[in-house]
C-alpha positions in Angstrom: -10.0 -40.1 2.6 -10.0 -36.8 0.5 -7.2 -34.4 1.2 -8.1 -31.2 3.0 -7.7 -28.1 0.9 -5.5 -25.4 2.5 -7.5 -22.4 3.5 -7.1 -19.4 1.2 -4.9 -16.5 2.4 -6.5 -13.4 3.6 -6.7 -10.9 0.8 -5.9 -8.0 3.0 -2.9 -9.5 4.8 0.7 -8.9 3.8 2.4 -12.3 3.7 4.6 -12.8 6.8 3.3 -9.8 8.7 0.5 -9.5 11.3 -2.9 -8.6 10.0 -3.9 -4.9 10.5 -6.5 -6.0 13.0 -3.7 -7.6 15.1 -1.4 -4.6 14.9 -1.1 -3.0 18.3 0.3 0.5 17.4 0.2 2.8 14.4 3.3 4.9 13.8 3.6 8.2 12.0 -0.1 9.1 11.5 -0.9 11.2 14.6 -2.4 14.0 12.5 -4.9 11.7 10.7 -5.9 10.3 14.1 -6.3 13.8 15.6 -8.5 14.9 12.6 -10.8 11.9 13.1 -11.0 12.5 16.9 -11.8 16.2 16.4 -14.7 15.3 14.2 -15.9 12.7 16.7 -15.6 15.2 19.6 -17.7 17.8 17.7 -20.4 15.3 17.0 -19.9 15.8 13.3 -18.8 12.3 12.4 -19.1 11.8 8.6 -20.8 8.6 7.6 -18.0 7.6 5.2 -14.3 8.1 5.5 -11.8 7.4 2.7 -8.3 6.5 3.9 -5.9 7.3 1.1 -2.3 7.1 0.3 0.2 4.6 -1.3 0.1 1.0 -0.3 1.7 0.0 3.0 1.4 3.3 4.8 -0.9 1.9 7.5 -4.3 2.7 6.1 -5.8 -0.6 7.1 -4.3 -0.5 10.5 -5.9 3.0 11.0 -9.2 1.7 9.8 -9.2 -1.1 12.3 -8.2 1.3 15.1 -11.1 3.6 14.2 -13.5 0.7 14.0 -12.4 -0.6 17.5 -12.7 2.9 18.9 -16.2 3.5 17.5 -17.5 0.1 18.6 -16.0 0.2 22.0 -16.6 3.8 23.0 -19.9 4.8 24.5 -21.8 7.4 22.6 -21.6 10.0 25.3 -17.8 9.8 25.4 -17.8 12.5 22.7 -18.8 14.9 25.5 -21.9 16.9 24.6 -23.7 17.2 27.9 -22.6 19.2 31.0 -20.7 16.9 33.3 -19.9 14.3 30.6 -16.4 12.8 30.5 -13.9 14.8 28.4 -13.7 13.6 24.8 -11.1 10.8 24.1 -7.6 12.0 23.2 -6.6 8.7 21.6 -8.0 5.9 19.5 -6.4 3.4 21.8 -8.7 0.6 23.1 -7.6 -1.9 25.7 -6.6 -5.0 23.7 -8.5 -7.1 26.3 -11.7 -5.2 25.7 -14.5 -7.6 24.6 -14.8 -5.6 21.3 -11.1 -5.8 20.6 -11.0 -9.6 21.3 -14.0 -10.2 19.1 -12.6 -8.1 16.3 -9.3 -10.0 16.3 -11.3 -13.2 16.0 -13.5 -11.7 13.2 -16.5 -12.3 15.5 -17.8 -8.8 16.2 -21.4 -8.7 15.1 -21.5 -5.0 14.5 -18.5 -5.0 12.0 -18.6 -6.0 8.4 -15.3 -6.6 6.5 -15.6 -6.3 2.8 -12.6 -7.7 0.9 -11.9 -10.0 -2.0 -13.3 -13.5 -1.5 -12.8 -16.8 -3.2 -13.2 -17.2 -6.9 -16.1 -19.1 -8.4 -14.4 -22.5 -8.0 -13.1 -21.7 -4.5 -9.6 -22.6 -5.6 -8.0 -19.1 -5.2 -8.8 -15.5 -4.3 -10.9 -13.5 -6.8 -9.0 -10.7 -8.5 -11.8 -8.3 -7.7 -14.5 -7.5 -5.2 -17.8 -8.5 -6.8 -21.3 -7.2 -6.7 -22.4 -10.3 -4.7 -20.1 -9.3 -1.9 -21.5 -5.7 -1.8 -25.0 -7.3 -1.7 -23.9 -9.2 1.4 -22.9 -5.8 2.9 -26.4 -4.4 2.2 -28.0 -7.5 3.8 -25.8 -7.0 6.9 -27.2 -3.4 7.2 -30.7 -4.6 6.7 -30.4 -6.5 10.0 -30.8 -4.4 13.2 -27.7 -4.0 15.4 -27.9 -6.4 18.4 -27.7 -3.6 21.0 -28.9 -0.6 18.8 -25.4 0.8 18.8 -22.9 1.9 16.2 -22.0 -0.3 13.2 -18.9 -0.2 11.0 -18.0 -1.4 7.6 -14.3 -1.7 6.5 -13.8 -1.9 2.8 -10.2 -3.1 1.9 -9.8 -2.0 -0.7 -12.3 -0.1 -2.8 -9.8 0.0 -5.7 -10.4 -3.7 -6.1 -14.1 -3.4 -6.8 -15.4 -4.2 -10.3 -17.7 -1.6 -11.9 -20.9 -3.4 -10.8 -19.7 -3.6 -7.2 -18.6 0.1 -7.2 -22.1 1.2 -8.5 -23.8 -1.0 -5.9 -21.7 0.6 -3.1 -22.5 4.1 -4.4 -26.2 3.4 -3.9 -25.4 2.5 -0.2 -23.3 5.6 0.3 -26.1 7.8 -1.2 -28.6 6.5 1.3 -26.5 5.3 4.3 -28.2 3.3 7.0 -28.4 5.1 10.4 -25.6 4.6 12.8 -23.2 3.2 10.3 -19.7 4.4 9.6 -17.9 3.3 6.4 -14.1 3.1 6.3 -13.0 2.9 2.7 -9.3 2.1 2.0 -8.0 3.4 -1.3 -4.4 3.3 -2.7 -5.4 5.2 -5.9 -8.4 7.4 -5.2 -8.1 9.3 -8.5 -9.2 6.2 -10.3 -12.4 5.9 -8.4 -15.8 7.1 -9.4 -16.0 10.9 -8.6 -19.5 10.3 -7.2 -18.0 7.8 -4.6 -15.2 10.2 -3.7 -17.6 13.1 -3.3 -19.6 11.2 -0.6 -16.6 10.5 1.6 -14.4 12.6 3.8 -10.8 11.9 3.0 -8.1 11.1 5.5 -4.8 11.1 3.6 -1.9 9.3 5.1 1.6 10.7 4.4 4.8 8.7 3.9 6.5 7.5 7.1 9.8 8.9 8.3 12.7 6.5 8.6 12.3 6.4 12.3 8.6 5.6 12.2 9.2 3.1 9.5 11.8 1.3 11.7 9.3 1.1 14.5 6.6 -0.2 12.2 8.9 -2.9 10.8 10.1 -3.9 14.2 6.4 -4.4 15.3 5.8 -6.5 12.2 8.8 -8.7 12.8 11.0 -7.2 10.2 13.6 -5.4 12.2 16.3 -3.6 10.3 19.8 -2.3 10.9 19.4 1.4 12.0 22.1 2.3 9.5 19.9 1.0 6.7 16.7 2.8 7.8 17.2 5.9 5.6 18.1 3.8 2.5 15.2 1.5 3.0 12.8 4.4 3.5 14.0 6.0 0.3 13.4 2.8 -1.7 10.1 2.1 -0.1 8.8 5.6 -0.5 7.9 5.8 3.2 5.7 2.7 3.0 6.2 0.3 5.8 4.5 -2.5 3.8 6.8 -2.0 0.9 9.8 -1.8 3.2 8.7 -5.1 4.8 8.6 -6.7 1.3 12.0 -5.3 0.4 13.5 -6.5 3.6 12.2 -10.0 3.1 13.6 -10.1 -0.5 16.9 -8.5 0.5 16.0 -5.5 -1.7 18.7 -3.2 -0.5 21.4 -5.7 -1.7 19.6 -6.2 -5.0 19.5 -2.4 -5.5 23.2 -2.1 -4.7 23.9 -4.7 -7.3 21.9 -2.8 -9.9 23.8 0.4 -9.1 27.1 -1.4 -9.5 25.9 -2.6 -12.9 24.9 0.9 -13.9 28.3 2.4 -13.1 29.3 1.1 -16.5 26.7 3.2 -18.3 26.7 4.0 -21.2 28.7 0.8 -21.9 27.2 -2.0 -19.9 29.1 -5.2 -19.6 27.0 -7.7 -21.6 28.2 -10.7 -19.5 27.1 -9.0 -16.3 23.7 -8.0 -17.8 23.0 -11.6 -18.8 24.1 -12.9 -15.4 21.8 -10.4 -13.6 18.9 -11.1 -15.9 19.2 -14.9 -15.6 19.5 -14.7 -11.8 16.4 -12.5 -11.5 14.4 -14.7 -13.9 15.3 -18.0 -12.3 12.5 -20.6 -12.5 10.5 -20.9 -9.3 11.4 -17.5 -8.0 8.9 -15.0 -9.4 9.5 -12.6 -6.5 13.1 -11.9 -7.7 11.8 -11.0 -11.2 9.1 -8.7 -9.9 11.6 -7.1 -7.4 14.1 -6.4 -10.2 11.4 -4.7 -12.3 10.4 -2.6 -9.3 14.0 -1.6 -8.6 14.7 -0.6 -12.2 11.5 1.5 -12.2 12.6 3.1 -8.9 16.0 3.9 -10.1 14.7 5.7 -13.2 12.0 7.6 -11.2 14.5 8.7 -8.6 17.0 9.7 -11.3 14.4 11.9 -13.0 13.2 13.5 -9.8 16.7 14.3 -8.7 17.4 16.1 -12.0 14.2 18.0 -12.0 14.4 19.2 -8.4 18.2 19.8 -8.7 18.5 18.2 -5.3 20.2 14.9 -4.6 18.0 12.7 -2.3 19.5 10.6 0.5 21.2 7.7 -1.1 19.3 4.4 -1.3 22.5 2.6 -2.3 26.2 3.2 -2.5 27.2 5.5 -5.4 23.7 6.5 -6.3 24.3 10.2 -6.0 27.3 10.1 -8.3 25.3 8.2 -10.9 22.5 10.7 -10.7 24.8 13.6 -11.2 26.5 12.0 -14.2 23.4 10.6 -16.0 20.9 13.4 -15.5 22.7 16.7 -15.0 19.8 18.8 -16.3 16.0 19.0 -16.8 16.3 17.8 -20.5 17.9 14.6 -19.4 15.4 14.1 -16.6 12.5 14.3 -19.1 14.2 11.7 -21.4 14.7 9.3 -18.5 11.1 9.8 -17.3 9.8 9.0 -20.7 11.9 5.9 -20.9 10.7 4.8 -17.5 7.1 5.0 -18.6 7.8 3.1 -21.9 9.8 0.4 -20.1 7.0 -0.1 -17.5 4.4 -0.5 -20.2 6.6 -2.9 -22.2 7.2 -5.0 -19.0 3.5 -5.2 -18.3 2.8 -6.3 -21.9 5.6 -8.8 -21.8 4.5 -10.4 -18.6 0.9 -10.5 -19.9 1.9 -12.5 -23.0 4.4 -14.7 -21.1 7.6 -13.4 -22.8 10.9 -15.0 -21.5 11.5 -12.9 -18.3 15.3 -13.0 -18.8 15.0 -11.6 -22.3 12.6 -9.0 -21.1 15.0 -7.8 -18.4 17.9 -7.8 -20.8 15.9 -5.7 -23.3 15.1 -3.2 -20.5 18.8 -2.9 -19.4 20.1 -2.4 -22.9 17.4 0.2 -23.6 18.7 2.1 -20.5 22.3 1.7 -21.8 21.3 3.0 -25.3 19.6 6.0 -23.7 22.7 6.8 -21.6 24.8 6.6 -24.8 22.6 9.1 -26.6 22.7 11.5 -23.7 26.4 11.3 -23.4 26.9 11.9 -27.2 24.4 14.9 -27.1 26.1 16.4 -24.1 
């Protein structure tokens, strides 16, 4: 008997966390919700909304909340006739509403979810959203809605479309089907076709506060020590998704270890550098390598910003503020560190692309940081 192939993961689900369609509450984005509700109440609902901001802020959760609201709310709830009910004050829909239940099961006939599908062999997820998937979206709209009501398309994310798919979507946005609302999720809207952006109304989500992030993580099953909420929020840039990943990978401890190593700048202990690089590049643990690259990049970015703004941010790890004050006391140093960060990021991407030894790649990065600290100390 042939072995059953494991189902592919959902392209829009963060591993270990509930899918956005299953997330009960959205924290920290009341202003974005209020903006959408105001447009709905005025009867001026744009046909395409682009939800923007860095990864992990809750854009997909908001998209699913809006979709539930539109598909479960009678048209006259917007309040346009005398005696009609007042306009809704929240996007909340009873989780036991038939629409909510069908959406959780991906069985709502008036909703189309456009996301990365399987590759040509069906062995893994495709790296992009293809034009064939956009054609399926167009075919969906060619069919009349079962009850003549509203229809919604969630695109998660439009950043992942290849050029042919993006051009095909543009044609749909230029001549939108009646009664359809598009909810486009974008992590980097500046990289999209200007013609696509111009046909959408933007809802930009802002970074979460430490308190809202703690609530979001608790809901996702990643509860944190309240004393670590500020540090985690700083490292994650206000992104609950990134904070969830950092929590699962013990990112705060890894960043603290990196700070302890950097206390020796500009004379790093070679033995400690080798030990850290080999541990991060251990075979069978690619997450540790990617985490270390991310943390090095974060350290350099935070170092540069602190010097430019002349303000020390809340510490993301013990001793960080002292390091910042010593390594980047002025704008000149900040620019040097920012330039190094860009170069190291590019080198790391090239190195990964050609399968360089990850431990050697990390050691090279760390010694480049040490060399730059030495130059700055001499110049100062």
